[in-house]
N, CA and C atoms as a LAMMPS dump frame, in Angstrom:
ITEM: TIMESTEP
0
ITEM: NUMBER OF ATOMS
375
ITEM: BOX BOUNDS ff ff ff
-5.0000000000000000e+02 5.0000000000000000e+02
-5.0000000000000000e+02 5.0000000000000000e+02
-5.0000000000000000e+02 5.0000000000000000e+02
ITEM: ATOMS id mol type element x y z
1 1 1 N -257.417 -252.236 -254.495
2 1 2 C -258.283 -251.282 -254.586
3 1 3 C -259.153 -250.99 -255.488
4 2 1 N -259.627 -250.648 -255.443
5 2 2 C -261.006 -250.591 -256.303
6 2 3 C -260.272 -248.76 -257.476
7 3 1 N -260.321 -249.454 -258.354
8 3 2 C -259.816 -247.601 -259.12
9 3 3 C -261.028 -247.936 -260.373
10 4 1 N -261.061 -246.273 -260.24
11 4 2 C -261.756 -246.067 -261.526
12 4 3 C -261.088 -244.517 -262.342
13 5 1 N -260.197 -244.892 -263.701
14 5 2 C -259.281 -243.986 -263.919
15 5 3 C -259.861 -243.943 -265.263
16 6 1 N -260.02 -242.192 -265.787
17 6 2 C -260.698 -241.96 -266.56
18 6 3 C -259.397 -241.562 -267.653
19 7 1 N -259.34 -241.635 -268.601
20 7 2 C -258.495 -240.867 -269.63
21 7 3 C -259.119 -240.389 -271.468
22 8 1 N -259.008 -239.757 -271.813
23 8 2 C -258.721 -238.836 -272.873
24 8 3 C -259.444 -237.856 -273.355
25 9 1 N -259.402 -236.935 -272.293
26 9 2 C -259.636 -235.802 -271.901
27 9 3 C -257.998 -235.101 -272.933
28 10 1 N -258.223 -233.674 -273.378
29 10 2 C -257.796 -232.997 -273.275
30 10 3 C -258.402 -231.403 -273.691
31 11 1 N -257.543 -230.69 -275.415
32 11 2 C -257.725 -229.107 -275.198
33 11 3 C -258.135 -229.682 -277.224
34 12 1 N -259.146 -228.91 -277.281
35 12 2 C -259.577 -229.161 -278.635
36 12 3 C -260.36 -227.842 -278.753
37 13 1 N -260.611 -227.912 -280.526
38 13 2 C -261.528 -227.12 -280.864
39 13 3 C -263.012 -227.048 -281.238
40 14 1 N -263.901 -226.139 -280.901
41 14 2 C -265.432 -225.877 -281.742
42 14 3 C -265.241 -226.988 -282.773
43 15 1 N -266.42 -227.652 -282.346
44 15 2 C -266.531 -228.727 -283.697
45 15 3 C -266.013 -230.434 -283.296
46 16 1 N -264.969 -229.944 -282.698
47 16 2 C -264.36 -231.69 -282.918
48 16 3 C -264.317 -232.386 -281.94
49 17 1 N -264.202 -233.302 -281.797
50 17 2 C -264.771 -235.186 -280.893
51 17 3 C -263.836 -235.161 -280.234
52 18 1 N -264.377 -235.865 -279.309
53 18 2 C -263.027 -236.68 -278.161
54 18 3 C -264.001 -238.314 -277.736
55 19 1 N -262.819 -238.707 -277.244
56 19 2 C -263.403 -240.021 -276.853
57 19 3 C -263.249 -240.34 -275.769
58 20 1 N -263.261 -240.356 -274.411
59 20 2 C -263.088 -240.835 -272.942
60 20 3 C -263.605 -242.004 -272.486
61 21 1 N -262.51 -242.236 -271.522
62 21 2 C -262.196 -243.712 -271.233
63 21 3 C -262.715 -244.449 -269.953
64 22 1 N -262.812 -244.811 -269.243
65 22 2 C -262.762 -245.009 -268.366
66 22 3 C -262.551 -246.382 -267.752
67 23 1 N -261.237 -246.882 -267.354
68 23 2 C -260.977 -247.739 -267.42
69 23 3 C -261.605 -248.943 -265.596
70 24 1 N -261.857 -249.786 -265.27
71 24 2 C -262.274 -250.335 -263.759
72 24 3 C -260.139 -251.125 -263.603
73 25 1 N -260.474 -251.482 -262.352
74 25 2 C -259.225 -252.007 -261.623
75 25 3 C -259.867 -252.446 -259.917
76 26 1 N -259.592 -253.486 -260.466
77 26 2 C -259.309 -253.897 -258.31
78 26 3 C -260.92 -254.79 -258.075
79 27 1 N -262.02 -254.253 -258.602
80 27 2 C -263.09 -255.399 -259.036
81 27 3 C -263.917 -255.098 -260.263
82 28 1 N -265.057 -256.199 -260.432
83 28 2 C -265.939 -256.103 -262.043
84 28 3 C -267.045 -254.997 -261.635
85 29 1 N -267.077 -254.125 -262.782
86 29 2 C -268.482 -253.515 -262.969
87 29 3 C -269.13 -253.303 -263.553
88 30 1 N -268.924 -255.151 -264.168
89 30 2 C -270.219 -255.484 -265.616
90 30 3 C -271.235 -255.63 -264.762
91 31 1 N -271.468 -255.768 -263.637
92 31 2 C -272.935 -255.336 -263.296
93 31 3 C -273.534 -254.98 -262.411
94 32 1 N -272.956 -253.332 -263.157
95 32 2 C -273.945 -251.883 -262.227
96 32 3 C -273.935 -251.288 -263.18
97 33 1 N -274.706 -250.432 -262.815
98 33 2 C -274.845 -248.807 -264.303
99 33 3 C -273.684 -247.929 -264
100 34 1 N -272.758 -247.439 -264.86
101 34 2 C -272.058 -246.254 -264.612
102 34 3 C -272.209 -245.766 -265.438
103 35 1 N -271.891 -244.054 -265.426
104 35 2 C -272.471 -243.447 -265.564
105 35 3 C -270.964 -242.076 -265.611
106 36 1 N -271.294 -241.109 -266.433
107 36 2 C -270.901 -239.162 -266.415
108 36 3 C -270.925 -239.071 -265.932
109 37 1 N -270.21 -237.499 -265.523
110 37 2 C -270.563 -236.34 -264.899
111 37 3 C -269.255 -235.235 -264.658
112 38 1 N -269.541 -234.378 -264.931
113 38 2 C -268.607 -233.234 -265.569
114 38 3 C -269.341 -232.311 -264.389
115 39 1 N -267.727 -231.641 -264.014
116 39 2 C -267.84 -230.305 -263.221
117 39 3 C -267.004 -229.411 -263.916
118 40 1 N -267.843 -228.252 -264.454
119 40 2 C -266.939 -227.037 -265.164
120 40 3 C -266.771 -225.998 -263.846
121 41 1 N -265.276 -225.398 -263.692
122 41 2 C -265.06 -224.265 -263.051
123 41 3 C -266.566 -223.159 -261.972
124 42 1 N -266.578 -223.005 -261.2
125 42 2 C -267.398 -221.878 -260.311
126 42 3 C -268.915 -222.858 -260.441
127 43 1 N -269.339 -224.27 -260.891
128 43 2 C -270.682 -224.777 -261.151
129 43 3 C -270.646 -226.159 -260.643
130 44 1 N -272.255 -226.817 -260.125
131 44 2 C -272.374 -227.907 -258.957
132 44 3 C -271.366 -228.854 -260.381
133 45 1 N -271.062 -230.289 -259.978
134 45 2 C -270.84 -231.396 -260.779
135 45 3 C -272.758 -231.639 -261.176
136 46 1 N -272.53 -232.167 -262.605
137 46 2 C -273.808 -232.263 -263.233
138 46 3 C -273.75 -233.631 -264.302
139 47 1 N -274.632 -234.591 -264.302
140 47 2 C -275.101 -235.533 -264.623
141 47 3 C -275.017 -235.668 -266.264
142 48 1 N -273.934 -236.405 -266.748
143 48 2 C -273.694 -236.669 -268.796
144 48 3 C -274.87 -237.634 -269.062
145 49 1 N -274.749 -238.985 -268.628
146 49 2 C -275.143 -239.582 -269.356
147 49 3 C -275.004 -240.934 -268.595
148 50 1 N -275.695 -242.289 -268.375
149 50 2 C -275.511 -243.183 -267.858
150 50 3 C -276.032 -244.886 -268.895
151 51 1 N -275.204 -246.131 -268.622
152 51 2 C -275.372 -246.734 -269.581
153 51 3 C -275.932 -248.136 -268.039
154 52 1 N -276.706 -248.911 -268.04
155 52 2 C -276.918 -250.045 -267.397
156 52 3 C -275.733 -250.67 -267.8
157 53 1 N -276.176 -252.35 -267.061
158 53 2 C -275.164 -253.14 -267.03
159 53 3 C -275.388 -253.541 -267.984
160 54 1 N -275.951 -254.492 -268.329
161 54 2 C -276.344 -254.73 -269.855
162 54 3 C -276.27 -253.614 -271.098
163 55 1 N -276.347 -252.103 -271.199
164 55 2 C -275.744 -251.51 -271.922
165 55 3 C -277.007 -251.181 -272.969
166 56 1 N -278.259 -251.584 -272.317
167 56 2 C -279.202 -251.747 -273.073
168 56 3 C -280.025 -250.189 -273.068
169 57 1 N -279.617 -250.089 -271.763
170 57 2 C -280.435 -248.698 -271.171
171 57 3 C -279.549 -247.662 -271.034
172 58 1 N -280.189 -246.048 -272.102
173 58 2 C -278.977 -245.55 -271.697
174 58 3 C -279.755 -244.062 -271.322
175 59 1 N -279.509 -243.248 -270.864
176 59 2 C -279.952 -241.876 -270.89
177 59 3 C -278.819 -240.354 -270.728
178 60 1 N -279.642 -239.691 -270.968
179 60 2 C -278.828 -238.761 -271.412
180 60 3 C -278.89 -236.68 -270.86
181 61 1 N -277.766 -235.904 -270.395
182 61 2 C -278.811 -235.058 -270.537
183 61 3 C -279.399 -234.108 -271.929
184 62 1 N -280.313 -233.354 -271.399
185 62 2 C -280.391 -232.646 -272.741
186 62 3 C -279.199 -231.834 -273.025
187 63 1 N -278.404 -231.66 -272.395
188 63 2 C -277.206 -230.586 -273.06
189 63 3 C -276.383 -231.282 -274.199
190 64 1 N -277.312 -233.36 -274.254
191 64 2 C -275.921 -233.304 -274.616
192 64 3 C -276.723 -234.332 -275.644
193 65 1 N -277.751 -234.513 -275.225
194 65 2 C -278.304 -235.453 -276.319
195 65 3 C -278.094 -235.773 -277.238
196 66 1 N -277.77 -236.652 -279.052
197 66 2 C -277.887 -236.59 -279.602
198 66 3 C -276.188 -236.219 -280.139
199 67 1 N -275.447 -235.595 -279.387
200 67 2 C -273.703 -235.509 -279.749
201 67 3 C -272.789 -235.801 -278.938
202 68 1 N -273.667 -236.92 -278.024
203 68 2 C -272.801 -237.564 -277.123
204 68 3 C -273.049 -239.178 -276.694
205 69 1 N -272.236 -239.993 -277.023
206 69 2 C -272.848 -241.789 -277.293
207 69 3 C -272.043 -242.29 -275.782
208 70 1 N -272.496 -242.924 -274.554
209 70 2 C -272.109 -243.059 -273.815
210 70 3 C -271.792 -245.353 -274.116
211 71 1 N -271.182 -246.198 -274.084
212 71 2 C -270.981 -247.07 -274.814
213 71 3 C -269.979 -247.963 -273.339
214 72 1 N -270.156 -249.346 -273.131
215 72 2 C -269.275 -249.697 -272.103
216 72 3 C -268.694 -251.457 -273.088
217 73 1 N -267.664 -251.103 -272.22
218 73 2 C -267.316 -252.983 -272.669
219 73 3 C -267.125 -253.73 -271.839
220 74 1 N -267.892 -254.574 -270.899
221 74 2 C -268.073 -255.419 -269.959
222 74 3 C -266.203 -256.874 -269.829
223 75 1 N -266.401 -256.944 -270.823
224 75 2 C -264.609 -258.158 -271.486
225 75 3 C -263.988 -257.096 -270.675
226 76 1 N -264.089 -256.081 -270.739
227 76 2 C -262.758 -255.244 -270.475
228 76 3 C -262.824 -254.478 -269.266
229 77 1 N -264.199 -254.514 -268.596
230 77 2 C -264.177 -253.445 -267.964
231 77 3 C -263.776 -252.305 -267.873
232 78 1 N -264.302 -251.385 -268.961
233 78 2 C -264.135 -250.194 -269.726
234 78 3 C -265.465 -249.609 -270.315
235 79 1 N -265.737 -248.095 -269.465
236 79 2 C -266.924 -247.3 -270.355
237 79 3 C -266.314 -246.68 -270.819
238 80 1 N -266.831 -246.1 -271.891
239 80 2 C -266.523 -244.87 -272.644
240 80 3 C -267.411 -244.214 -273.048
241 81 1 N -267.165 -242.472 -274.145
242 81 2 C -267.814 -241.387 -273.668
243 81 3 C -267.598 -241.088 -275.208
244 82 1 N -268.375 -241.432 -276.401
245 82 2 C -267.745 -240.823 -277.214
246 82 3 C -268.565 -239.207 -277.051
247 83 1 N -267.691 -237.585 -277.433
248 83 2 C -268.611 -236.703 -277.309
249 83 3 C -268.21 -236.203 -278.855
250 84 1 N -268.934 -235.476 -279.542
251 84 2 C -269.272 -235.357 -281.241
252 84 3 C -269.384 -233.345 -280.765
253 85 1 N -269.353 -232.826 -282.465
254 85 2 C -270.03 -231.397 -281.76
255 85 3 C -269.455 -230.731 -280.972
256 86 1 N -268.348 -231.124 -279.976
257 86 2 C -267.736 -230.135 -278.82
258 86 3 C -268.09 -228.56 -278.865
259 87 1 N -268.601 -228.119 -277.918
260 87 2 C -268.626 -226.238 -277.537
261 87 3 C -267.927 -225.707 -276.802
262 88 1 N -267.866 -225.267 -276.494
263 88 2 C -266.718 -224.356 -275.769
264 88 3 C -267.525 -224.86 -274.125
265 89 1 N -268.816 -225.247 -274.158
266 89 2 C -269.833 -224.774 -272.72
267 89 3 C -269.406 -226.637 -271.766
268 90 1 N -268.477 -227.328 -272.926
269 90 2 C -268.602 -228.735 -272.88
270 90 3 C -266.952 -228.952 -271.916
271 91 1 N -266.502 -227.563 -271.182
272 91 2 C -265.27 -227.598 -270.576
273 91 3 C -265.037 -227.898 -269.506
274 92 1 N -265.006 -229.136 -268.668
275 92 2 C -265.072 -228.696 -267.316
276 92 3 C -264.212 -230.849 -267.137
277 93 1 N -264.397 -231.011 -265.937
278 93 2 C -263.627 -232.139 -265.415
279 93 3 C -264.562 -233.06 -265.787
280 94 1 N -264 -233.926 -266.841
281 94 2 C -265.272 -235.417 -267.087
282 94 3 C -264.983 -236.263 -265.546
283 95 1 N -265.951 -237.044 -265.16
284 95 2 C -265.458 -238.085 -264.258
285 95 3 C -266.509 -239.816 -264.27
286 96 1 N -265.949 -240.222 -264.541
287 96 2 C -266.615 -242.005 -264.581
288 96 3 C -266.839 -242.181 -262.43
289 97 1 N -268.458 -243.071 -263.328
290 97 2 C -268.649 -243.433 -262.017
291 97 3 C -269.346 -244.22 -261.725
292 98 1 N -269.257 -245.974 -260.86
293 98 2 C -270.116 -246.947 -260.626
294 98 3 C -271.046 -246.832 -259.509
295 99 1 N -272.694 -247.316 -260.074
296 99 2 C -273.23 -247.11 -258.893
297 99 3 C -273.157 -247.983 -258.531
298 100 1 N -273.976 -247.907 -257.263
299 100 2 C -273.759 -248.991 -256.444
300 100 3 C -275.308 -249.764 -256.591
301 101 1 N -275.503 -251.135 -256.256
302 101 2 C -276.142 -252.495 -256.62
303 101 3 C -277.485 -251.997 -256.467
304 102 1 N -278.781 -252.502 -257.853
305 102 2 C -279.892 -252.496 -257.137
306 102 3 C -280.239 -251.004 -257.665
307 103 1 N -279.153 -250.072 -258.438
308 103 2 C -279.661 -249.234 -259.41
309 103 3 C -279.391 -249.436 -260.79
310 104 1 N -280.359 -249.201 -261.371
311 104 2 C -280.553 -249.41 -262.683
312 104 3 C -280.314 -248.599 -264.35
313 105 1 N -279.697 -247.242 -263.415
314 105 2 C -279.651 -246.226 -264.813
315 105 3 C -279.926 -244.485 -263.624
316 106 1 N -279.076 -244.704 -262.31
317 106 2 C -279.505 -243.724 -261.47
318 106 3 C -278.589 -242.299 -262.453
319 107 1 N -279.434 -240.901 -262.173
320 107 2 C -278.991 -240.324 -263.331
321 107 3 C -278.703 -238.63 -262.055
322 108 1 N -278.513 -239.029 -261.129
323 108 2 C -278.262 -238.276 -259.741
324 108 3 C -277.435 -238.864 -259.703
325 109 1 N -276.338 -238.325 -258.807
326 109 2 C -274.623 -238.519 -257.945
327 109 3 C -275.159 -239.368 -256.868
328 110 1 N -276.452 -238.861 -256.047
329 110 2 C -276.319 -239.905 -254.698
330 110 3 C -275.599 -241.528 -254.594
331 111 1 N -276.303 -242.277 -256.094
332 111 2 C -276.983 -243.197 -256.331
333 111 3 C -275.131 -244.136 -256.624
334 112 1 N -274.013 -243.395 -256.542
335 112 2 C -272.668 -244.02 -257.441
336 112 3 C -271.935 -243.711 -255.934
337 113 1 N -271.478 -244.919 -256.188
338 113 2 C -270.505 -245.173 -255.293
339 113 3 C -268.643 -245.169 -255.394
340 114 1 N -268.36 -245.58 -256.758
341 114 2 C -267.373 -244.821 -256.984
342 114 3 C -267.084 -244.28 -258.163
343 115 1 N -265.73 -243.089 -257.496
344 115 2 C -265.76 -242.415 -258.896
345 115 3 C -264.666 -242.447 -259.081
346 116 1 N -263.615 -241.82 -260.57
347 116 2 C -262.487 -242.063 -260.788
348 116 3 C -262.371 -239.988 -260.528
349 117 1 N -261.234 -239.934 -260.908
350 117 2 C -260.397 -238.583 -260.563
351 117 3 C -260.762 -237.844 -261.2
352 118 1 N -261.022 -238.132 -262.471
353 118 2 C -261.388 -236.997 -263.97
354 118 3 C -260.222 -236.589 -264.562
355 119 1 N -261.162 -236.148 -265.58
356 119 2 C -260.04 -235.678 -266.585
357 119 3 C -260.646 -235.027 -267.341
358 120 1 N -259.996 -233.569 -268.098
359 120 2 C -259.806 -231.901 -268.719
360 120 3 C -259.928 -232.249 -270.198
361 121 1 N -261.647 -232.257 -269.494
362 121 2 C -261.5 -231.721 -271.357
363 121 3 C -261.884 -229.705 -271.785
364 122 1 N -260.91 -229.679 -272.409
365 122 2 C -261.036 -227.598 -272.88
366 122 3 C -261.638 -227.829 -274.474
367 123 1 N -262.709 -226.687 -274.551
368 123 2 C -262.877 -226.605 -276.042
369 123 3 C -262.673 -225.166 -276.044
370 124 1 N -262.061 -225.107 -276.832
371 124 2 C -261.165 -223.739 -277.084
372 124 3 C -260.689 -223.014 -278.899
373 125 1 N -260.771 -222.349 -279.056
374 125 2 C -260.71 -221.964 -279.62
375 125 3 C -259.071 -220.932 -280.021
């Protein structure tokens, strides 16, 4: 059974940092691009960041560029998202996803085949 399991979410104050992790099991995703998305209450799911299979190519949403960093450890089948200088607008459920083969670094949700269950991030004073 293929699973993507996110962890690392929680309640933090504005300006704080969090590091999300996404552990894959059931198969390796070292050869596919992986991404992070989020969905705030009452809003559509939005793209946050993607990293290519080799880790050399990354893209970020303008809303997080410069504050969030995506990375991966293929040896451990784990994806990360370092989030710095968090604002209340970052409050959402964060999802990791694995893209279908053939997509190098997709920034829309259609090319993603596997999704995690999500982890809640709440930024509030």
